[in-house]
MITI-601555 format. One record per atom (N, C-alpha, C, CB): residue number from 1; x, y, z. Coordinates in steps of 0.02 Angstrom, whole numbers, plus 50000, padded with zeros to 5 digits. Glycine has a CB too. Example, Ala and Ser with C-alpha at 12.3 -4.5 7.8 and 13.67 -1.06 7.14 Angstrom:
2
REC   resi       x       y       z
REC      1   50660   49716   50390
REC      1   50615   49775   50390
REC      1   50660   49835   50390
REC      1   50565   49776   50452
REC      2   50642   49888   50354
REC      2   50684   49947   50357
REC      2   50645   50002   50394
REC      2   50704   49970   50286
END
This chain:
85
REC   resi       x       y       z
REC      1   51807   47663   45601
REC      1   51785   47695   45661
REC      1   51804   47655   45722
REC      1   51712   47707   45660
REC      2   51781   47678   45780
REC      2   51797   47643   45842
REC      2   51741   47595   45860
REC      2   51810   47693   45898
REC      3   51757   47547   45903
REC      3   51710   47496   45923
REC      3   51689   47508   45995
REC      3   51741   47424   45915
REC      4   51624   47501   46009
REC      4   51599   47506   46078
REC      4   51550   47449   46090
REC      4   51565   47575   46091
REC      5   51538   47433   46155
REC      5   51492   47379   46171
REC      5   51421   47402   46160
REC      5   51502   47355   46243
REC      6   51380   47357   46136
REC      6   51309   47371   46123
REC      6   51266   47355   46183
REC      6   51285   47333   46063
REC      7   51202   47355   46173
REC      7   51154   47341   46225
REC      7   51159   47269   46249
REC      7   51083   47357   46202
REC      8   51171   47224   46202
REC      8   51174   47153   46218
REC      8   51245   47133   46234
REC      8   51147   47111   46160
REC      9   51253   47088   46280
REC      9   51319   47066   46301
REC      9   51357   47037   46241
REC      9   51313   47013   46357
REC     10   51420   47054   46236
REC     10   51465   47030   46183
REC     10   51446   47056   46114
REC     10   51466   46955   46182
REC     11   51404   47106   46109
REC     11   51388   47136   46045
REC     11   51426   47202   46039
REC     11   51311   47147   46036
REC     12   51459   47212   45984
REC     12   51499   47272   45974
REC     12   51474   47309   45913
REC     12   51574   47255   45967
REC     13   51478   47375   45914
REC     13   51459   47416   45858
REC     13   51519   47454   45833
REC     13   51402   47464   45877
REC     14   51525   47459   45768
REC     14   51575   47502   45738
REC     14   51543   47570   45728
REC     14   51602   47472   45670
REC     15   51579   47623   45744
REC     15   51553   47691   45737
REC     15   51582   47724   45676
REC     15   51568   47732   45800
REC     16   51542   47765   45643
REC     16   51567   47801   45585
REC     16   51607   47862   45607
REC     16   51508   47823   45539
REC     17   51628   47903   45561
REC     17   51670   47961   45576
REC     17   51634   48014   45617
REC     17   51694   47992   45513
REC     18   51567   48010   45622
REC     18   51528   48058   45660
REC     18   51507   48030   45728
REC     18   51466   48078   45621
REC     19   51532   47970   45745
REC     19   51517   47939   45809
REC     19   51452   47900   45811
REC     19   51514   47991   45861
REC     20   51418   47893   45754
REC     20   51355   47855   45752
REC     20   51371   47781   45744
REC     20   51310   47880   45694
REC     21   51336   47737   45782
REC     21   51347   47665   45774
REC     21   51322   47642   45705
REC     21   51311   47626   45829
REC     22   51360   47599   45674
REC     22   51342   47572   45608
REC     22   51315   47501   45616
REC     22   51402   47573   45560
REC     23   51258   47487   45583
REC     23   51229   47421   45584
REC     23   51256   47377   45529
REC     23   51154   47425   45579
REC     24   51226   47319   45522
REC     24   51248   47272   45472
REC     24   51207   47275   45408
REC     24   51245   47202   45499
REC     25   51151   47311   45409
REC     25   51108   47319   45350
REC     25   51093   47252   45317
REC     25   51141   47367   45299
REC     26   51074   47203   45357
REC     26   51063   47136   45331
REC     26   50992   47110   45342
REC     26   51111   47089   45364
REC     27   50943   47154   45354
REC     27   50876   47133   45369
REC     27   50829   47134   45309
REC     27   50848   47175   45424
REC     28   50835   47186   45267
REC     28   50789   47193   45212
REC     28   50820   47236   45158
REC     28   50722   47224   45235
REC     29   50795   47230   45097
REC     29   50815   47272   45041
REC     29   50753   47302   45011
REC     29   50855   47231   44987
REC     30   50754   47368   44999
REC     30   50697   47403   44970
REC     30   50720   47449   44914
REC     30   50658   47443   45024
REC     31   50674   47465   44870
REC     31   50686   47515   44818
REC     31   50643   47575   44834
REC     31   50671   47487   44746
REC     32   50672   47635   44827
REC     32   50636   47697   44840
REC     32   50665   47750   44794
REC     32   50641   47719   44915
REC     33   50623   47782   44755
REC     33   50643   47834   44708
REC     33   50700   47811   44663
REC     33   50664   47898   44746
REC     34   50693   47752   44636
REC     34   50740   47721   44589
REC     34   50809   47711   44619
REC     34   50746   47764   44528
REC     35   50812   47701   44684
REC     35   50875   47685   44719
REC     35   50864   47624   44762
REC     35   50900   47746   44761
REC     36   50918   47587   44774
REC     36   50914   47526   44815
REC     36   50944   47540   44883
REC     36   50950   47467   44780
REC     37   50910   47514   44935
REC     37   50933   47523   45004
REC     37   50933   47457   45042
REC     37   50888   47575   45040
REC     38   50985   47447   45082
REC     38   50987   47391   45128
REC     38   50969   47418   45197
REC     38   51059   47356   45128
REC     39   50926   47381   45233
REC     39   50900   47406   45297
REC     39   50919   47361   45356
REC     39   50825   47412   45293
REC     40   50923   47393   45413
REC     40   50936   47360   45477
REC     40   50895   47398   45529
REC     40   51013   47359   45495
REC     41   50866   47365   45577
REC     41   50818   47397   45624
REC     41   50846   47456   45663
REC     41   50794   47346   45672
REC     42   50909   47457   45679
REC     42   50934   47511   45722
REC     42   50984   47556   45686
REC     42   50966   47481   45784
REC     43   50972   47569   45623
REC     43   51018   47611   45585
REC     43   50981   47646   45528
REC     43   51076   47569   45557
REC     44   51014   47694   45498
REC     44   50988   47727   45438
REC     44   50997   47680   45379
REC     44   51022   47795   45426
REC     45   50960   47691   45325
REC     45   50968   47648   45266
REC     45   51037   47657   45234
REC     45   50913   47663   45215
REC     46   51062   47603   45204
REC     46   51124   47605   45166
REC     46   51107   47600   45093
REC     46   51173   47548   45188
REC     47   51126   47650   45054
REC     47   51114   47649   44982
REC     47   51168   47608   44948
REC     47   51110   47721   44953
REC     48   51147   47568   44899
REC     48   51196   47530   44861
REC     48   51177   47530   44787
REC     48   51202   47458   44888
REC     49   51226   47516   44745
REC     49   51215   47515   44673
REC     49   51191   47447   44649
REC     49   51280   47534   44637
REC     50   51142   47449   44605
REC     50   51122   47391   44567
REC     50   51141   47407   44495
REC     50   51044   47374   44575
REC     51   51188   47372   44467
REC     51   51215   47390   44402
REC     51   51231   47328   44362
REC     51   51277   47435   44410
REC     52   51229   47336   44296
REC     52   51252   47282   44252
REC     52   51328   47282   44247
REC     52   51222   47288   44182
REC     53   51360   47335   44270
REC     53   51433   47340   44272
REC     53   51456   47300   44334
REC     53   51457   47415   44276
REC     54   51489   47244   44324
REC     54   51507   47200   44379
REC     54   51554   47234   44429
REC     54   51540   47137   44352
REC     55   51591   47284   44408
REC     55   51636   47320   44454
REC     55   51597   47364   44502
REC     55   51686   47362   44414
REC     56   51537   47385   44484
REC     56   51498   47429   44527
REC     56   51436   47396   44556
REC     56   51477   47490   44488
REC     57   51417   47336   44533
REC     57   51358   47303   44557
REC     57   51365   47286   44631
REC     57   51344   47239   44517
REC     58   51316   47304   44670
REC     58   51312   47294   44742
REC     58   51365   47335   44780
REC     58   51321   47221   44759
REC     59   51392   47386   44749
REC     59   51439   47430   44782
REC     59   51400   47474   44832
REC     59   51477   47474   44731
REC     60   51425   47480   44893
REC     60   51393   47522   44944
REC     60   51409   47595   44929
REC     60   51416   47503   45015
REC     61   51357   47635   44923
REC     61   51366   47707   44913
REC     61   51376   47740   44980
REC     61   51304   47737   44875
REC     62   51337   47719   45030
REC     62   51344   47746   45098
REC     62   51279   47751   45134
REC     62   51377   47813   45096
REC     63   51283   47772   45196
REC     63   51223   47781   45237
REC     63   51184   47840   45210
REC     63   51242   47791   45313
REC     64   51118   47833   45206
REC     64   51075   47885   45177
REC     64   51038   47923   45231
REC     64   51025   47854   45127
REC     65   51042   47989   45229
REC     65   51002   48030   45275
REC     65   50955   48076   45238
REC     65   51048   48071   45321
REC     66   50948   48066   45173
REC     66   50902   48104   45131
REC     66   50912   48179   45139
REC     66   50829   48085   45148
REC     67   50973   48201   45121
REC     67   50992   48272   45124
REC     67   50984   48302   45194
REC     67   50951   48312   45073
REC     68   51003   48263   45245
REC     68   51000   48288   45313
REC     68   50932   48287   45346
REC     68   51026   48356   45314
REC     69   50883   48258   45312
REC     69   50815   48258   45340
REC     69   50801   48199   45386
REC     69   50765   48257   45283
REC     70   50841   48147   45384
REC     70   50831   48088   45425
REC     70   50880   48089   45484
REC     70   50839   48022   45384
REC     71   50854   48093   45545
REC     71   50896   48099   45605
REC     71   50889   48039   45652
REC     71   50879   48163   45642
REC     72   50859   47985   45628
REC     72   50845   47928   45671
REC     72   50848   47864   45630
REC     72   50776   47935   45707
REC     73   50852   47806   45663
REC     73   50849   47742   45626
REC     73   50781   47732   45593
REC     73   50864   47684   45674
REC     74   50778   47688   45545
REC     74   50716   47671   45511
REC     74   50696   47599   45525
REC     74   50722   47683   45434
REC     75   50634   47582   45512
REC     75   50611   47513   45518
REC     75   50638   47473   45460
REC     75   50533   47510   45519
REC     76   50657   47412   45473
REC     76   50684   47369   45420
REC     76   50628   47332   45383
REC     76   50733   47319   45449
REC     77   50566   47342   45404
REC     77   50509   47310   45372
REC     77   50457   47363   45355
REC     77   50478   47255   45418
REC     78   50473   47408   45309
REC     78   50428   47463   45293
REC     78   50366   47439   45256
REC     78   50464   47516   45252
REC     79   50315   47479   45259
REC     79   50253   47466   45223
REC     79   50247   47518   45167
REC     79   50191   47468   45270
REC     80   50216   47499   45111
REC     80   50208   47543   45055
REC     80   50135   47564   45050
REC     80   50231   47510   44989
REC     81   50124   47629   45045
REC     81   50057   47656   45033
REC     81   50051   47668   44958
REC     81   50043   47722   45074
REC     82   50018   47623   44923
REC     82   50015   47626   44851
REC     82   49974   47685   44826
REC     82   49986   47562   44824
REC     83   49933   47715   44869
REC     83   49895   47774   44848
REC     83   49939   47836   44843
REC     83   49838   47787   44897
REC     84   49991   47840   44884
REC     84   50033   47899   44884
REC     84   50102   47886   44854
REC     84   50040   47925   44953
REC     85   50118   47825   44838
REC     85   50184   47808   44812
REC     85   50190   47825   44739
REC     85   50198   47735   44823
END
């Protein structure tokens, strides 16, 4: 994608094919519905593979929008409600 300047001086963002800025997904890792996600404060979650197959282990599947239901960034430090999880 193309690069544009971010909010902070000298910070650049790479944009995906839809024009959305892509983060680094380097803040947290969570599991949800038997899938692994890497999180960054100003981006959607990135799904990745956890596998015993070394060729696919830690392979990035892509940015997750949960079948078009997620239209905004997520918190990189989510809380779990064990009563409803």
